[in-house]
C-alpha positions in Angstrom: 127.0 115.4 104.8 125.4 113.6 101.8 127.8 111.6 99.7 128.4 112.7 96.1 126.0 111.0 93.9 123.4 110.3 96.7 120.3 112.1 97.8 118.9 112.3 101.4 115.3 111.1 101.7 113.8 111.3 105.2 117.1 110.4 106.9 118.3 107.8 104.4 121.0 108.4 101.8 119.9 106.8 98.5 121.1 106.7 94.9 119.4 105.3 91.9 120.7 102.5 89.8 121.8 103.7 86.4 120.0 102.1 83.4 122.9 99.8 82.8 123.1 98.8 86.5 119.3 98.2 86.5 119.6 96.0 83.4 122.3 94.0 85.2 120.1 93.4 88.2 117.1 92.5 86.1 119.1 89.9 84.1 120.0 88.3 87.5 116.6 88.2 89.1 114.9 87.0 86.0 116.9 83.8 86.3 114.1 81.4 87.4 116.5 78.8 88.5 118.0 81.1 91.1 115.1 83.4 92.1 111.7 82.6 93.4 108.6 84.5 92.4 108.3 85.8 95.9 111.8 87.2 95.9 111.4 88.9 92.5 108.1 90.4 93.3 109.3 91.8 96.6 112.0 93.6 94.7 109.7 94.7 91.8 107.0 96.1 94.2 109.6 98.7 95.4 111.1 99.2 92.0 107.8 99.8 90.3 105.9 101.8 93.0 108.7 103.4 95.1 107.3 101.9 98.3 109.6 101.2 101.2 110.1 97.6 102.5 107.7 98.0 105.4 105.0 98.9 102.9 105.7 96.2 100.4 106.0 93.5 103.1 102.7 94.4 104.9 100.5 94.2 101.8 97.6 92.0 102.7 95.3 89.7 100.7 92.5 92.2 101.1 94.5 94.9 99.2 94.4 92.8 96.1 90.7 93.5 95.8 91.6 96.9 94.5 93.1 95.2 91.4 89.9 95.1 89.4 89.0 96.7 86.1 86.7 99.4 87.5 89.6 100.7 89.6 92.1 100.9 86.7 93.2 104.6 86.2 94.2 106.1 82.8 97.9 105.4 83.2 97.2 101.6 83.5 97.7 101.4 87.2 95.7 100.7 90.4 95.8 102.8 93.6 96.3 101.2 97.0 96.1 103.3 100.1 98.8 102.9 102.7 99.4 104.2 106.2 97.1 104.5 109.3 94.0 102.3 109.3 94.9 100.6 106.0 97.0 97.6 107.2 100.0 98.7 105.2 102.8 100.3 107.3 104.6 103.4 106.1 107.5 105.4 107.4 106.4 107.8 110.2 102.9 106.4 109.6 102.3 108.8 106.8 99.2 108.3 104.6 100.2 107.4 101.1 98.8 106.3 97.8 100.8 103.6 96.0 100.3 103.2 92.3 100.7 99.6 91.0 101.2 99.2 87.3 98.6 96.8 85.8 101.3 94.3 84.7 102.7 94.1 88.3 99.2 93.9 89.8 98.3 90.9 87.6 101.5 89.1 88.7 100.8 89.7 92.3 97.3 88.2 92.0 98.7 85.2 90.1 101.2 84.7 92.9 98.7 85.2 95.7 96.3 82.5 94.4 98.9 80.0 93.3 99.0 76.6 95.1 102.4 77.7 96.5 101.0 80.7 98.4 97.8 79.0 99.4 100.0 76.4 101.1 102.0 79.2 102.9 98.9 80.9 104.0 97.6 77.6 105.5 100.9 77.3 107.4 100.6 80.9 108.6 97.1 80.3 110.0 98.1 77.1 111.6 101.1 78.8 113.4 98.8 81.5 114.7 96.3 79.0 116.1 99.1 77.0 117.7 101.3 79.8 119.1 98.6 82.4 119.8 95.3 80.6 120.4 93.6 83.7 121.6 94.4 85.7 118.4 92.0 85.9 115.6 93.0 87.1 112.1 90.7 87.4 109.1 91.9 85.8 105.9 91.9 89.2 104.2 94.5 90.4 106.8 97.0 87.6 106.0 100.2 89.0 104.4 100.7 88.6 100.7 104.4 87.8 101.1 105.1 84.8 103.3 108.2 82.6 103.8 108.2 78.9 103.0 107.8 78.3 106.8 104.6 80.4 106.7 106.1 83.4 108.5 105.6 87.1 107.6 108.7 89.1 106.6 107.5 92.2 108.4 105.0 92.4 111.2 102.6 95.3 110.8 101.8 97.5 113.8 98.1 96.6 113.6 98.9 92.8 113.6 97.2 91.4 116.7 100.4 89.6 117.7 102.5 92.8 117.6 102.3 93.5 121.3 102.9 89.8 122.2 106.2 89.3 120.2 109.5 90.5 121.7 111.2 90.9 118.3 108.7 91.3 115.5 110.0 90.6 112.0 111.2 93.9 110.5 112.2 93.1 106.9 115.5 91.2 107.3 114.6 89.6 103.9 115.7 92.9 102.3 119.3 92.3 103.5 119.1 88.7 102.3 118.0 89.8 98.8 120.8 92.4 98.7 123.4 89.7 99.4 121.9 87.4 96.8 122.0 90.1 94.1 125.6 91.0 94.9 126.6 87.4 94.7 125.4 87.0 91.1 125.9 90.4 89.5 129.1 91.3 87.7 131.9 93.3 89.4 130.7 96.5 87.7 127.6 96.5 89.9 127.9 98.8 92.9 128.9 96.8 96.0 127.3 99.3 98.4 123.8 98.7 96.8 121.0 98.2 99.3 117.2 97.5 99.0 116.4 101.2 99.7 118.1 102.2 96.4 115.1 100.7 94.6 113.0 103.6 95.8 115.5 106.1 94.3 115.6 104.0 91.1 111.9 104.2 90.8 112.1 108.0 91.0 114.8 108.0 88.4 112.9 105.9 86.0 109.8 108.1 86.5 111.9 111.2 85.9 113.2 109.7 82.6 109.6 108.9 81.5 108.4 112.5 82.2 111.2 114.4 80.4 109.8 113.8 76.9 106.5 115.2 78.1 108.2 118.3 79.4 110.1 118.8 76.2 106.9 118.3 74.1 105.0 120.7 76.2 102.5 118.2 77.6 103.8 119.0 81.0 104.8 122.6 82.1 108.2 123.1 83.6 108.0 122.3 87.2 105.0 120.0 86.9 107.4 117.0 86.6 108.7 117.9 90.1 105.2 118.1 91.5 104.4 114.7 89.9 107.5 113.0 91.4 106.9 114.7 94.7 103.4 113.2 94.8 104.5 109.7 93.9 107.4 109.8 96.3 105.2 111.2 99.1 107.7 114.0 99.9 106.4 116.6 102.3 109.1 119.0 101.2 109.5 120.0 97.6 113.2 120.6 98.3 113.7 116.8 98.8 112.2 116.2 95.3 114.3 119.0 93.9 117.4 117.4 95.3 116.5 114.2 93.5 116.2 116.1 90.2 119.6 117.7 90.7 121.1 114.2 91.1 119.1 112.9 88.1 120.5 115.7 85.9 124.0 114.6 86.9 123.0 111.0 86.1 121.7 112.0 82.7 125.1 113.4 81.7 126.5 109.9 82.3 123.7 108.2 80.5 124.5 110.2 77.3 127.8 108.3 77.1 126.1 104.9 77.6 123.6 102.8 75.6 120.2 103.2 77.2 118.7 99.7 77.3 115.9 99.2 74.8 113.1 97.9 77.0 112.0 101.0 78.9 111.1 100.4 82.5 107.5 101.4 82.4 106.7 99.3 79.4 107.3 96.3 81.6 108.1 94.1 78.7 110.8 91.9 80.3 110.2 92.6 84.0 107.6 90.0 84.7 108.1 86.6 83.0 108.1 84.4 86.0 106.5 80.9 86.3 104.9 79.7 89.4 105.4 76.5 91.3 102.2 74.5 91.1 103.3 71.8 93.5 
């Protein structure tokens, strides 16, 4: 039985953060004294693309090559292919296309080529050479997100070390980020929040963006469902329809709240991080 206010998405019960809750979270993670660029961008990748943690954490350096002007689509985003043979893991190994807003893509590139991450990649390669001398990994296959120790947060199934490691990293950082958020947000923020809610929050923000287009006739009734179904990679249209039923309930609550001024997809205040040059 799905809890009231939640939606079931491929075995997981999710709910979106309301606009006010999202604003609370963003004010916390934009605090540069408490949050690193890596932590923020791990969160923002799910929040701005709808990707699950295994997809976000298995993005490799080679995927950043897609972030070039010739690949920019009309909605100011870049496509990255995920799933089998791509190097990016997906749930049930489903082929997916992830859409990265230009502003997010630029921040990921800046992070990737910062001295901070160059140093972490050097540690990563050193660890492989020391612990797995028979393993060879191309620089393009190195993970974008690495810990300060030079470890990956999630080991992809095509990682040459995967069969050699008893307990491959499986995204425990998501739980760490959840605890850190709950530590700093106000008591009004939902205490049962988890990382997977970011996926539902992405869908809710997308829904809000599409509604004016439906009202103005730029989208036909039902095309918004198809659009969200495509971006969420739902095989069943019913799953997407369940999301929309929940969003309609959320909208009734939003009418009694002040919708924060900086709309999500404008990205105006989402990405203001500085990078450690040491």
